[in-house]
Steps between C-alpha positions, in 0.01 A plus 500: 500500500269206464590188301200492270222737402151400390256695290133459584438236231796286608382509862142431395606191302655350814187538713344157424820319604556723801137466607522118499827497692387766746174319576695180573748691716220660699333161561830357621557800724154461655573133571841587648341771716241248625765237576717754681198613703425140598863440598503820708179394674649159578812664644287732712296204634820317591631806686172565683422145600859414580591141452220423256599247242456640150437284198856519370419315180224746410712802588795363302278448196363854526848649532626295203200604290554864590867480401416321172234756408730787595766368261237467224376852573851643468552315170170634362589856601837455330325381181279809503793734561712332232265667251641833616207613712508542878260334744423768759228348721372142495195562718381783277633346178705807406749480214709781351655516153803726458438752226596838362244779493615825340859384550449437871532158665164397642302186574191398310281381784253209490288332765363147471143526376557808287432436132788702363803712577345838571719661769855605569699641791848628568769264626468629856123564512350153518136398458367800693655729237334332201393728217293406196692454177411765248289358217744658258800315648642303208433133563712354227821696539760261631737659746851362469596203714797560726692200613790543741 
């Protein structure tokens, strides 16, 4: 059993906040990926050239920046997930909202860039199993919150 269930309206109301946070997280991740790539290239050059003298100060700064941004990224993901939703994929910007559909636990599925919550999938299906929400699905019925 999941801790909290969202109806479509509740999930929809969170999208502006989640969008802002997710966009910041993705920018940080891109910077981290770039820094890690540069550090890996520097390590490869050191191994290939053997005995080359790297710019330790520059490499130390890049490593420190990567670690700082990684900590910020984790904090931002935690803030998003504290709302009750689940970040599934940073690169794609996928977020799931636990919900009940016809008494069955499912995820309302949203991808960064989509205007609204329009899809759902089973707990084990993932993004590939997305199905459109029926237009008649009640948007304002609040499923009960479950807190353990």
